[in-house]
C-alpha positions as CSV (number, residue, x, y, z in Angstrom):
1,M,142.7,66.2,95.9
2,L,145.6,66.6,98.7
3,K,148.0,63.9,98.1
4,V,151.0,62.3,100.0
5,N,153.7,60.5,98.6
6,I,155.1,57.7,100.9
7,D,158.4,56.2,100.5
8,S,159.2,53.0,102.0
9,K,161.4,54.2,104.7
10,Q,159.0,56.5,105.7
11,N,156.2,55.7,108.4
12,L,152.3,56.3,108.4
13,E,152.3,58.8,111.3
14,K,154.8,61.1,109.1
15,A,152.5,61.0,106.0
16,L,149.4,61.5,107.9
17,K,151.1,64.8,110.0
18,V,152.4,65.6,106.0
19,L,148.6,65.5,105.2
20,K,147.4,67.4,108.4
21,G,149.8,70.0,107.5
22,K,148.7,70.5,104.1
23,V,145.0,70.3,104.6
24,I,145.9,73.7,107.5
25,K,147.6,75.3,104.9
26,T,144.3,75.0,102.3
27,K,141.9,75.8,104.6
28,Q,140.1,72.8,103.5
29,N,138.2,72.1,106.6
30,E,136.9,75.7,106.5
31,K,135.7,75.9,103.2
32,L,133.8,72.3,103.7
33,R,131.9,74.0,106.7
34,E,130.4,76.7,104.6
35,R,129.3,74.6,102.5
36,L,127.1,72.2,104.6
37,E,124.1,74.5,104.2
38,F,123.3,76.9,100.9
39,E,123.6,80.1,101.8
40,K,121.8,82.9,99.4
41,K,123.7,85.0,97.1
42,S,122.4,88.2,98.7
43,V,122.6,86.9,102.1
44,W,126.7,86.2,101.6
45,K,127.2,89.3,100.1
46,R,125.0,91.3,103.3
47,N,127.8,89.6,105.8
48,Q,130.5,90.0,103.2
49,K,129.6,94.1,103.9
50,L,129.0,94.0,107.4
51,K,132.6,92.1,107.6
52,A,134.2,94.9,105.9
53,K,132.6,97.4,107.9
54,Y,134.1,96.2,111.1
55,V,136.9,95.5,109.8
56,Q,137.3,99.4,108.8
57,S,135.9,100.5,112.0
58,Q,139.2,98.4,114.1
59,K,141.4,100.2,111.4
60,D,139.9,103.5,112.2
61,Q,139.9,103.1,116.0
62,D,143.3,102.0,115.7
63,D,144.4,105.0,113.7
64,K,143.3,107.3,116.8
């Protein structure tokens, strides 16, 4: 859970801006989107392997 401390001098807009920065840095929205639907472990592993193959192919092309 993200918390933002607000002083009596600090306005609400500044606090919201700080909260938004924390949400972006922790990638909270991406994690929530991933959990909207259940994904089987085997499907997740397959996707990870495909991503790894793609990244490796891109690195190989850059080396040439």
